[in-house]
C-alpha atoms as an extended CHARMM CRD file, in Angstrom:
* protein
*
        83  EXT
         1         1  TYR       CA             -9.0380000000       -1.8120000000      -28.0630000000  PROA      1               0.0000000000
         2         2  LYS       CA             -9.1580000000       -3.0880000000      -31.3680000000  PROA      2               0.0000000000
         3         3  MET       CA            -11.7880000000       -1.6270000000      -33.4270000000  PROA      3               0.0000000000
         4         4  ASP       CA            -13.3930000000       -3.6910000000      -36.5060000000  PROA      4               0.0000000000
         5         5  LEU       CA            -14.1510000000       -2.5570000000      -39.6390000000  PROA      5               0.0000000000
         6         6  HSD       CA            -17.8450000000       -3.5250000000      -38.9830000000  PROA      6               0.0000000000
         7         7  GLU       CA            -18.2250000000       -1.5320000000      -36.2410000000  PROA      7               0.0000000000
         8         8  ARG       CA            -16.0350000000        1.2360000000      -37.4300000000  PROA      8               0.0000000000
         9         9  ILE       CA            -18.3200000000        2.0950000000      -40.2520000000  PROA      9               0.0000000000
        10        10  ARG       CA            -21.4890000000        1.7720000000      -37.7050000000  PROA      10              0.0000000000
        11        11  GLN       CA            -19.7910000000        3.9910000000      -35.6190000000  PROA      11              0.0000000000
        12        12  LEU       CA            -19.1630000000        6.6390000000      -38.1060000000  PROA      12              0.0000000000
        13        13  ARG       CA            -22.5880000000        6.4500000000      -39.7910000000  PROA      13              0.0000000000
        14        14  LEU       CA            -24.1190000000        7.0360000000      -36.2220000000  PROA      14              0.0000000000
        15        15  GLU       CA            -22.0870000000       10.0540000000      -35.5350000000  PROA      15              0.0000000000
        16        16  ARG       CA            -23.5180000000       11.7300000000      -38.6220000000  PROA      16              0.0000000000
        17        17  LYS       CA            -27.0390000000       10.6950000000      -37.9790000000  PROA      17              0.0000000000
        18        18  TRP       CA            -27.2620000000        8.6180000000      -41.3270000000  PROA      18              0.0000000000
        19        19  SER       CA            -29.7100000000        5.6330000000      -42.0140000000  PROA      19              0.0000000000
        20        20  GLN       CA            -28.4220000000        2.6490000000      -43.3510000000  PROA      20              0.0000000000
        21        21  VAL       CA            -30.4990000000        3.5170000000      -46.4190000000  PROA      21              0.0000000000
        22        22  GLU       CA            -28.8850000000        7.1870000000      -46.6470000000  PROA      22              0.0000000000
        23        23  LEU       CA            -25.0320000000        5.7980000000      -46.1150000000  PROA      23              0.0000000000
        24        24  ALA       CA            -26.0310000000        2.9470000000      -49.2350000000  PROA      24              0.0000000000
        25        25  GLU       CA            -27.0420000000        5.7220000000      -51.4500000000  PROA      25              0.0000000000
        26        26  LYS       CA            -23.9820000000        7.8970000000      -51.0120000000  PROA      26              0.0000000000
        27        27  VAL       CA            -21.7900000000        4.8290000000      -51.5390000000  PROA      27              0.0000000000
        28        28  GLY       CA            -23.9080000000        3.7220000000      -54.2040000000  PROA      28              0.0000000000
        29        29  VAL       CA            -24.8300000000       -0.0640000000      -52.5550000000  PROA      29              0.0000000000
        30        30  HSD       CA            -27.8040000000       -1.3240000000      -51.3170000000  PROA      30              0.0000000000
        31        31  GLN       CA            -29.0690000000       -0.6310000000      -48.0280000000  PROA      31              0.0000000000
        32        32  LYS       CA            -28.8580000000       -4.4150000000      -47.0080000000  PROA      32              0.0000000000
        33        33  GLN       CA            -25.3170000000       -4.6490000000      -48.1640000000  PROA      33              0.0000000000
        34        34  ILE       CA            -24.1740000000       -1.4820000000      -45.3570000000  PROA      34              0.0000000000
        35        35  SER       CA            -26.3270000000       -3.8800000000      -42.7470000000  PROA      35              0.0000000000
        36        36  ALA       CA            -24.4210000000       -6.7810000000      -43.7830000000  PROA      36              0.0000000000
        37        37  TYR       CA            -20.9620000000       -4.6830000000      -43.8870000000  PROA      37              0.0000000000
        38        38  GLU       CA            -22.2810000000       -3.5940000000      -39.9710000000  PROA      38              0.0000000000
        39        39  ARG       CA            -23.2140000000       -7.0780000000      -38.9940000000  PROA      39              0.0000000000
        40        40  GLY       CA            -19.5430000000       -8.1410000000      -39.9550000000  PROA      40              0.0000000000
        41        41  ALA       CA            -21.3360000000      -10.4420000000      -42.1340000000  PROA      41              0.0000000000
        42        42  ASN       CA            -19.7670000000       -9.2090000000      -45.3340000000  PROA      42              0.0000000000
        43        43  ASN       CA            -16.4690000000       -6.9360000000      -45.9940000000  PROA      43              0.0000000000
        44        44  PRO       CA            -16.7480000000       -4.2500000000      -48.4160000000  PROA      44              0.0000000000
        45        45  SER       CA            -14.9640000000       -4.8020000000      -51.5270000000  PROA      45              0.0000000000
        46        46  THR       CA            -11.8060000000       -2.4150000000      -52.0860000000  PROA      46              0.0000000000
        47        47  ASP       CA            -14.0340000000       -0.2010000000      -54.0960000000  PROA      47              0.0000000000
        48        48  VAL       CA            -16.6590000000        0.7550000000      -51.5740000000  PROA      48              0.0000000000
        49        49  LEU       CA            -14.1740000000        0.9440000000      -48.9940000000  PROA      49              0.0000000000
        50        50  LEU       CA            -12.3630000000        3.5420000000      -50.6360000000  PROA      50              0.0000000000
        51        51  LYS       CA            -15.9750000000        5.2780000000      -51.4890000000  PROA      51              0.0000000000
        52        52  LEU       CA            -17.0750000000        4.5310000000      -47.8950000000  PROA      52              0.0000000000
        53        53  ALA       CA            -13.5290000000        6.4780000000      -46.5060000000  PROA      53              0.0000000000
        54        54  LYS       CA            -14.6670000000        9.4410000000      -48.6850000000  PROA      54              0.0000000000
        55        55  VAL       CA            -17.9490000000        9.8640000000      -48.0040000000  PROA      55              0.0000000000
        56        56  PHE       CA            -16.9940000000        9.5150000000      -44.2330000000  PROA      56              0.0000000000
        57        57  ASP       CA            -13.8880000000       12.1000000000      -44.9260000000  PROA      57              0.0000000000
        58        58  VAL       CA            -11.5830000000        9.6870000000      -43.1280000000  PROA      58              0.0000000000
        59        59  THR       CA             -8.4060000000        7.5140000000      -44.4430000000  PROA      59              0.0000000000
        60        60  ALA       CA             -8.7850000000        3.9280000000      -45.9050000000  PROA      60              0.0000000000
        61        61  ASP       CA             -6.4980000000        2.9610000000      -43.3730000000  PROA      61              0.0000000000
        62        62  TYR       CA             -8.1950000000        4.3730000000      -40.8500000000  PROA      62              0.0000000000
        63        63  LEU       CA            -11.6460000000        2.7640000000      -41.4200000000  PROA      63              0.0000000000
        64        64  ALA       CA            -10.1380000000       -1.0780000000      -42.3750000000  PROA      64              0.0000000000
        65        65  ALA       CA             -7.0760000000       -0.9140000000      -40.2230000000  PROA      65              0.0000000000
        66        66  TYR       CA             -6.1360000000       -1.0650000000      -36.1320000000  PROA      66              0.0000000000
        67        67  GLU       CA             -5.6150000000        2.2900000000      -35.1440000000  PROA      67              0.0000000000
        68        68  SER       CA             -3.2620000000        2.3380000000      -32.2720000000  PROA      68              0.0000000000
        69        69  LYS       CA             -2.6240000000        5.5400000000      -30.3000000000  PROA      69              0.0000000000
        70        70  SER       CA              1.1250000000        4.5600000000      -29.7320000000  PROA      70              0.0000000000
        71        71  LYS       CA              3.5500000000        3.0290000000      -32.0690000000  PROA      71              0.0000000000
        72        72  THR       CA              4.7900000000        1.5080000000      -28.6540000000  PROA      72              0.0000000000
        73        73  ASP       CA              2.0420000000       -0.9360000000      -28.7090000000  PROA      73              0.0000000000
        74        74  PHE       CA              3.6940000000       -3.2030000000      -31.2270000000  PROA      74              0.0000000000
        75        75  LYS       CA              6.5660000000       -5.5670000000      -30.0450000000  PROA      75              0.0000000000
        76        76  ASP       CA              8.8250000000       -5.7800000000      -33.2090000000  PROA      76              0.0000000000
        77        77  ARG       CA              9.3120000000       -1.8080000000      -33.4100000000  PROA      77              0.0000000000
        78        78  GLN       CA             11.8560000000       -2.4750000000      -36.4850000000  PROA      78              0.0000000000
        79        79  LEU       CA              9.3690000000       -4.1910000000      -38.5740000000  PROA      79              0.0000000000
        80        80  LEU       CA              7.0760000000       -1.7290000000      -37.7820000000  PROA      80              0.0000000000
        81        81  ASP       CA              9.3340000000        0.9920000000      -39.0980000000  PROA      81              0.0000000000
        82        82  TYR       CA              9.6150000000       -1.6250000000      -41.9130000000  PROA      82              0.0000000000
        83        83  PHE       CA              6.2810000000       -0.9960000000      -42.6670000000  PROA      83              0.0000000000
């Protein structure tokens, strides 16, 4: 299952039992921005993405990208190894 960025932000926030206001304060943005990120209406800038990763204590890759359980999910293994 591919979890989108907006789903991941919401999931991580709820796991920590933070309100959108609390997360916004930790990241330094307005609560409306957090709401937009979680709805998928807007994507965070690189700077905000890095701040989100830091406050959630996860990597930016985990937060932003498809997290596959197995490298064998990819059809082109050679291309995957290249990257």
